[in-house]
C-alpha positions in Angstrom: -32.8 -40.2 58.7 -32.6 -36.4 59.6 -32.3 -34.2 56.6 -29.5 -31.7 56.3 -28.8 -28.5 54.1 -25.7 -28.6 52.2 -24.8 -25.2 50.6 -22.5 -25.1 47.5 -21.6 -22.5 44.8 -20.1 -22.5 41.3 -17.4 -19.7 41.2 -17.3 -17.3 38.5 -14.4 -17.7 36.0 -11.9 -15.2 35.1 -10.9 -14.6 31.3 -7.4 -15.8 31.2 -4.6 -13.0 30.9 -3.6 -14.1 27.6 -7.2 -14.1 26.0 -7.7 -10.1 27.5 -8.8 -8.3 24.1 -6.2 -6.0 22.9 -5.0 -3.8 20.2 -3.1 -4.9 17.3 -0.5 -2.4 16.5 1.2 -1.5 13.6 -1.6 -2.1 11.2 -1.2 -0.3 7.9 -3.8 -0.1 4.9 -3.7 -2.7 2.1 -6.8 -2.8 0.6 -8.2 -5.6 2.7 -10.3 -6.0 5.6 -7.8 -6.2 8.7 -8.7 -7.3 12.3 -7.6 -4.5 14.7 -7.9 -6.8 18.0 -6.1 -9.9 19.5 -7.0 -13.0 20.2 -10.1 -12.2 17.5 -11.8 -15.2 19.0 -12.5 -16.4 22.3 -15.1 -18.7 24.1 -15.3 -16.3 27.2 -16.6 -13.1 24.8 -18.0 -11.6 22.0 -16.2 -9.1 19.8 -18.0 -6.0 17.3 -16.4 -3.7 15.5 -12.9 -5.6 15.6 -12.6 -5.5 11.6 -12.0 -2.6 9.1 -10.4 -1.9 5.6 -10.1 1.7 5.4 -7.4 3.8 7.2 -8.8 5.2 10.3 -9.0 4.6 14.3 -11.7 2.7 15.3 -13.2 1.1 18.8 -14.3 -2.2 19.0 -16.3 -4.0 21.8 -15.7 -6.9 23.8 -18.7 -8.4 25.5 -18.7 -11.5 28.0 -20.5 -14.5 27.0 -22.8 -14.6 30.4 -26.6 -15.1 30.3 -29.0 -12.4 31.2 -28.9 -12.0 35.0 -25.4 -14.4 35.6 -21.9 -13.4 36.0 -20.4 -16.7 35.0 -17.3 -15.2 33.4 -15.8 -11.8 35.1 -12.7 -9.7 33.4 -9.1 -10.0 35.5 -10.4 -7.0 37.4 -13.2 -8.6 38.7 -15.7 -6.3 36.3 -18.2 -7.7 34.1 -19.1 -4.2 31.9 -18.1 -4.5 27.9 -14.6 -3.7 27.0 -13.8 -1.0 24.8 -10.5 -1.5 22.4 -9.5 1.2 20.4 -7.1 0.4 17.3 -5.9 2.4 14.6 -5.2 1.1 10.3 -2.5 3.9 9.2 -2.7 5.5 6.0 -0.2 3.8 3.5 2.4 6.0 2.0 2.8 5.2 -2.0 6.1 5.4 -3.7 5.9 7.5 -6.7 6.6 6.5 -10.2 9.7 7.8 -12.1 10.7 9.1 -15.4 12.5 6.3 -17.7 16.0 8.1 -18.6 17.5 8.4 -21.1 15.0 7.7 -23.9 15.9 8.8 -27.5 13.7 8.9 -30.6 13.0 5.3 -31.9 10.4 5.8 -34.4 8.2 3.8 -32.3 6.1 4.6 -29.3 7.7 4.7 -25.9 6.5 4.6 -22.4 7.8 7.2 -20.2 7.3 6.0 -16.8 8.6 3.3 -14.8 6.1 1.8 -12.5 6.5 1.8 -8.7 6.2 -0.9 -6.4 2.8 1.0 -5.3 1.3 0.1 -8.8 -1.5 -1.3 -7.5 -2.9 1.6 -5.8 -3.1 3.9 -8.9 -3.0 4.4 -12.7 -0.8 6.3 -15.0 -2.6 8.8 -17.5 -2.9 8.6 -21.6 0.5 10.9 -21.3 2.7 8.3 -20.3 3.4 7.1 -23.6 5.1 8.9 -27.1 6.7 8.7 -30.1 7.9 12.0 -31.3 11.1 14.0 -29.4 9.7 16.1 -26.9 9.0 17.1 -23.2 6.0 15.6 -21.5 4.2 15.3 -18.4 2.8 11.9 -17.0 0.1 11.9 -14.5 -0.3 9.2 -11.5 -3.9 9.3 -9.7 -4.7 7.1 -6.8 -7.4 4.6 -7.4 -10.7 6.4 -6.1 -11.2 3.0 -3.9 -8.1 3.5 -2.2 -8.6 7.4 -1.6 -8.3 8.5 1.8 -6.8 5.7 3.0 -3.3 6.3 0.9 -0.8 9.1 0.3 1.9 10.0 -1.9 5.5 9.8 -1.0 6.6 13.3 0.3 3.1 14.8 0.4 1.6 15.5 3.8 -2.0 15.1 2.6 -4.0 12.1 1.5 -6.3 14.5 -0.3 -3.7 14.9 -3.0 -5.0 12.1 -5.3 -2.8 13.3 -8.4 1.0 14.0 -9.1 2.6 15.1 -12.0 6.0 13.3 -13.6 7.9 15.0 -16.3 9.8 13.0 -18.8 11.1 13.5 -22.2 12.1 11.9 -25.5 15.5 13.5 -26.9 16.9 13.3 -30.6 18.3 10.0 -31.7 21.9 9.6 -31.3 23.9 9.3 -34.4 27.6 8.1 -34.6 29.6 10.2 -36.7 30.7 8.8 -40.2 34.4 8.0 -40.1 36.9 9.9 -42.2 39.7 8.3 -43.8 42.7 10.4 -43.6 45.8 8.5 -44.6 44.5 8.0 -48.4 47.2 8.1 -51.2 46.7 8.4 -54.7 46.6 4.9 -56.4 44.6 5.8 -59.8 41.7 4.2 -58.6 38.7 5.3 -57.1 38.8 5.2 -53.0 36.5 5.6 -50.2 37.1 8.7 -47.7 34.1 8.3 -45.8 32.8 5.3 -43.9 29.4 5.9 -43.0 27.8 5.3 -39.9 25.8 2.0 -39.2 22.1 3.1 -38.4 
């Protein structure tokens, strides 16, 4: 039989449009590792640098899973060079703790500060509690592990770690005694003042 040569080939595959790596938008620091590229996994390529925790702008790299010397897979534009994807984790704005009002002297220690919804990201100093009547200043301090990735509401910079919250304990409110003005002599001792109940 006559021998014939037949030419054949395997065409390169193209990464589907819905699997092309894209930056994830709207990421905000939350204290945990976040993925900045979507999809985060594909059989067509391997990602590096796609995960980070701290606030900042990062660059991830997507490299096609082609064996050395082969172009089994291409990007949608026909290229095979690694793709870079820039993504951002924004700084988290912390709501401020507030002073409790009104506080009046009770004879017991009182807490003068109301924690905010951001309480997991800061600590309060010792001056958030007191017993005596007076004016006080509490301090709220961003925890060290969150510094650089958080900023206080109303502050333009994330390098302001400590804020002050003034608060106070005022004098105890005492009800006035009741004076009875309609007394008429009856020959007996009568009560002319009813003291307030403490």
